[in-house]
C-alpha positions as CSV (number, residue, x, y, z in Angstrom):
1,N,108.9,124.1,99.6
2,P,109.5,124.6,96.0
3,N,110.0,120.9,95.0
4,N,107.0,119.5,96.9
5,Y,108.5,117.4,99.1
6,T,106.7,115.8,102.3
7,V,108.1,117.9,104.9
8,Q,109.2,115.6,108.0
9,I,111.0,116.8,111.3
10,E,112.7,114.5,113.4
11,G,114.7,115.4,116.9
12,G,115.1,118.9,118.0
13,T,113.7,120.6,121.0
14,N,110.3,122.3,121.4
15,S,110.3,125.8,121.4
16,D,107.4,126.0,123.9
17,T,108.5,123.6,126.7
18,G,112.7,123.5,125.9
19,L,111.9,119.6,125.5
20,P,113.6,117.3,123.1
21,N,111.0,116.5,120.2
22,T,110.5,112.7,120.3
23,M,107.5,112.7,117.8
24,V,108.0,112.4,114.0
25,L,106.4,115.7,112.5
26,K,105.3,116.0,109.1
27,A,103.4,118.6,106.7
28,P,101.8,117.6,103.4
29,A,104.3,118.6,100.4
30,S,101.8,121.5,99.3
31,A,102.9,123.2,102.5
32,S,104.2,126.5,101.2
33,G,104.8,129.9,102.4
34,N,104.8,130.5,106.3
35,F,103.6,127.0,106.9
36,V,103.6,125.2,110.2
37,V,104.9,121.7,111.2
38,T,102.7,120.2,114.0
39,P,101.0,117.4,115.6
40,L,98.1,118.2,113.6
41,T,99.5,118.8,110.2
42,T,101.1,115.5,110.9
43,L,97.7,114.0,111.3
44,V,96.7,115.7,107.7
45,Q,99.9,114.1,106.1
46,S,99.0,110.7,107.8
47,F,95.5,110.8,106.6
48,I,96.7,111.4,103.2
49,E,99.0,108.3,103.1
50,N,96.2,106.3,104.3
51,S,93.9,107.3,101.6
52,P,93.4,106.8,98.0
53,P,95.9,108.1,95.4
54,G,94.5,111.8,94.8
55,T,93.4,112.7,98.1
56,T,94.5,116.5,98.0
57,A,96.0,118.3,101.2
58,A,92.8,120.4,101.1
59,Q,90.7,117.0,101.6
60,A,92.9,115.8,104.4
61,E,92.9,119.2,106.3
62,A,89.1,119.3,106.0
63,A,88.5,115.8,107.4
64,V,91.2,116.6,110.3
65,S,89.4,119.5,111.2
66,K,85.9,118.1,111.4
67,A,87.2,114.9,113.4
68,L,88.9,117.3,115.8
69,G,86.0,119.9,116.1
70,I,88.3,122.6,115.0
71,P,86.3,125.4,113.4
72,A,85.9,125.8,109.4
73,G,88.5,128.5,107.9
74,V,91.5,127.6,110.2
75,D,94.3,126.9,108.1
76,L,96.2,123.9,109.8
77,L,99.1,124.4,107.6
78,T,99.6,128.1,108.5
79,Y,97.8,128.7,112.2
80,D,100.3,129.0,115.0
81,P,98.5,129.3,118.4
82,L,101.9,130.1,119.9
83,A,102.0,133.3,117.4
84,Q,99.0,134.5,118.6
85,T,98.9,138.0,120.6
86,A,96.4,136.9,123.2
87,D,95.0,133.6,124.5
88,T,92.1,133.5,122.5
89,Q,90.0,130.9,122.5
90,L,90.4,129.5,119.1
91,A,94.3,129.5,120.1
92,L,93.7,127.6,123.3
93,Q,91.7,124.9,121.4
94,I,94.2,124.3,118.6
95,Q,97.2,124.3,121.0
96,K,95.3,121.9,123.4
97,L,94.5,119.6,120.6
98,A,97.8,119.5,119.4
99,V,99.8,118.9,123.0
100,S,97.4,116.5,123.6
101,V,98.0,114.2,120.2
102,A,101.9,115.0,121.1
103,S,101.6,113.7,124.5
104,V,99.8,110.6,123.9
105,V,102.5,110.2,121.1
106,M,105.5,111.0,123.4
107,L,103.8,108.4,126.5
108,A,103.4,105.6,123.6
109,E,107.4,105.8,123.0
110,G,108.3,102.7,120.6
111,Q,104.6,102.6,119.4
112,A,104.4,106.1,118.4
113,G,103.3,105.3,114.8
114,D,100.9,103.1,116.2
115,V,98.8,105.9,118.0
116,V,99.0,107.9,114.8
117,N,97.7,105.4,112.8
118,N,94.7,104.8,115.1
119,I,93.7,108.1,115.2
120,V,93.6,108.6,111.2
121,A,91.8,105.1,111.1
122,G,89.3,106.7,113.3
123,I,89.0,110.0,111.2
124,V,88.9,107.8,107.9
125,S,86.1,105.5,109.0
126,G,84.2,108.1,110.4
127,S,84.2,107.1,114.4
128,F,85.8,110.7,114.4
129,S,83.8,113.3,112.7
130,E,82.2,116.7,113.0
131,G,79.2,115.1,115.0
132,T,81.8,113.3,117.3
133,P,84.8,114.8,117.2
134,L,87.9,113.1,119.0
135,D,88.1,113.6,122.9
136,L,91.2,111.8,124.1
137,S,89.2,112.0,127.7
138,N,86.8,110.2,126.5
139,T,87.1,106.3,127.3
140,S,85.7,104.8,124.1
141,D,87.9,107.4,122.1
142,L,91.2,106.6,124.1
143,T,90.5,102.9,123.7
144,S,90.5,103.3,119.8
145,V,93.5,105.8,120.0
146,L,95.7,103.2,122.1
147,K,94.5,100.1,120.4
148,G,97.4,97.5,120.2
149,V,99.5,100.1,122.1
150,T,101.0,98.2,125.2
151,S,103.8,101.0,126.2
152,V,101.3,103.0,127.9
153,S,97.9,102.7,130.0
154,A,94.8,104.5,129.6
155,E,95.0,106.1,133.3
156,E,98.6,107.5,132.2
157,V,97.3,109.3,129.1
158,T,94.2,110.2,130.9
159,A,96.1,112.1,133.5
160,V,98.1,114.1,131.1
161,V,95.2,115.0,128.8
162,T,93.1,116.2,131.7
163,A,95.9,118.3,133.0
164,I,96.0,120.1,129.8
165,Q,92.2,120.1,128.7
166,T,91.7,122.0,132.1
167,A,94.6,124.9,131.3
168,T,93.1,128.4,130.9
169,S,96.1,129.7,129.0
170,L,99.0,128.8,126.5
171,T,101.6,129.0,129.6
172,G,99.3,126.6,131.3
173,I,99.1,124.2,128.9
174,T,102.9,124.4,128.0
175,D,103.3,123.7,131.9
176,S,101.1,120.5,131.7
177,Q,103.0,119.2,129.2
178,S,106.3,119.4,130.7
179,A,105.0,118.1,133.8
180,A,104.4,115.0,132.0
181,S,108.0,114.9,131.3
182,V,109.8,115.5,134.3
183,A,113.1,113.7,135.4
184,F,112.3,111.0,137.9
185,E,112.8,110.7,141.3
186,V,114.8,108.0,142.7
187,E,113.9,106.0,145.8
188,V,116.1,103.2,147.2
189,V,114.9,101.0,150.0
190,Q,117.0,98.3,151.4
191,L,115.0,95.0,152.4
192,A,116.4,92.9,155.2
193,G,119.5,93.5,153.9
194,K,119.3,91.4,150.7
195,N,116.8,92.7,148.6
196,A,116.4,96.4,147.1
197,E,113.7,98.3,145.4
198,V,114.3,101.1,143.1
199,N,111.3,103.1,142.5
200,F,111.2,105.6,139.9
201,K,108.3,108.2,140.2
202,G,107.4,110.5,137.4
203,G,105.3,113.5,136.6
204,V,102.2,111.5,135.6
205,G,101.6,109.6,138.5
206,D,103.2,106.4,137.2
207,T,105.4,104.3,139.2
208,I,108.3,102.0,137.7
209,T,109.8,99.6,140.5
210,V,112.8,97.8,139.7
211,S,113.8,94.7,142.3
212,V,117.1,93.7,142.6
213,D,117.6,90.4,144.6
214,K,120.3,88.9,146.7
215,D,121.9,87.6,143.5
216,G,122.0,90.8,141.7
217,T,119.0,89.9,139.2
218,A,116.8,92.9,138.6
219,T,112.8,92.6,137.4
220,F,110.8,95.6,136.4
221,S,107.6,96.5,136.8
222,R,105.3,99.8,136.0
223,G,101.8,100.9,137.3
224,G,99.0,100.0,135.1
225,V,101.2,98.2,132.6
């Protein structure tokens, strides 16, 4: 990155899951050499963007690491858990954090930016810190992260994050993330020959119902929302 531009990636395919990338990923302008662009480097860059002028990448990285409970000495701009030769505890910890953040952002769909900003706001304010790191399975933390977000329910996020956090290998983490994005199954039910319900059942235990009356008017509802 010789011109010191902020690195930004949109679209593409996740190399671990093979799923489309729906998160805008970023890395600070100071990233150089064999750097990575991940959900965690995205938090680092977002911290810089929401901090006073002059805030360095090193300061932002230190704040994000403490807020996520990441051990000192881990360089988030270069550390790639998927490149490790074994499923070490550190690799599992970093990958679980990155995938959990990415999954919440993915589930939030059009409000993905709100999720990232809420996490960063919690880091800046000290709500997430070395003593009380962010835990997306914690009700209080999840409430803060989903503040103002209406596109996904806490129940949906909890189901996905719990599966990720209980994984015991990098492959298990990938499988849990993939399960949150499986194709929907479709079931059509005819009611008294007049109304029809179309139920879409997805991988996070949610149900979307499309009801069509005899005049062809459709109404939509989703469990938990």
